[in-house]
C-alpha positions, 0 to 999 in steps of 0.5 A, a space after each residue: 573761345 581760345 582765350 578760355 581754353 588758355 585760361 583753362 589750361 593755365 588753371 589746370 596747370 597751376 592746380 597740378 603744381 600746387 597738388 605735387 606739394 600737398 599730395 603727401 598731406 592726403 589721408 590714405 585712399 581706400 578702393 571706395 574713394 574712387 567710387 565715391 568721387 564719381 558718384 555725383 557724376 552718375 546721377 547727371 545725364 547730359 542729353 546730347 554731345 556732339 564733339 567734332 575733332 576736339 582737343 582734350 581741353 576743349 572737351 573737358 571744357 564743354 563738359 564742365 559747362 554741361 555738368 553745371 547746367 544739367 546739375 542746376 549749378 550744384 556741381 562744378 567738376 575741377 579737372 586736371 590735365 596731367 600730360 608731362 610728355 604731351 601725349 594728348 596733343 596728337 589726339 582729337 575727340 569726336 563723339 556723338 552721344 545722347 543721354 549719357 551719365 557724365 561719368 561715362 561720357 568722361 570715360 569715353 572722352 578719356 578713352 579717345 585720347 588713350 587716357 585714364 580718369 582718376 577721381 580724387 576728393 576735389 579734382 579729377 585727373 585725366 592722365 595718359 595710360 601707362 605703355 608697357 616697357 619695351 
């Protein structure tokens, strides 16, 4: 499983790298783009989640499999972890939930690592919440 996580993180890093060069080519986003991008995940109900001390990468990998499974392979989310300062490394995710929409479950995962979920047309970016300047 560690090999799978490594592959997932490498793919995420490559996607992040490429997105930095193509970000200027995206059309202007509206306030409704976030809602529209999150909409498919609202319809997917995950029957049971039992995460015990998972890293963010492990939790997202598990969520990807569950979203694919419970959408009958119609939805395959692309997650990018955008954590340049390594703030997520010290957090572990523990959740036991039942019958949750995938978008809410993703938000609970992000909350446990003090991260934000940002929906884009083709990817979902998880990045640390900003901390106020001292």
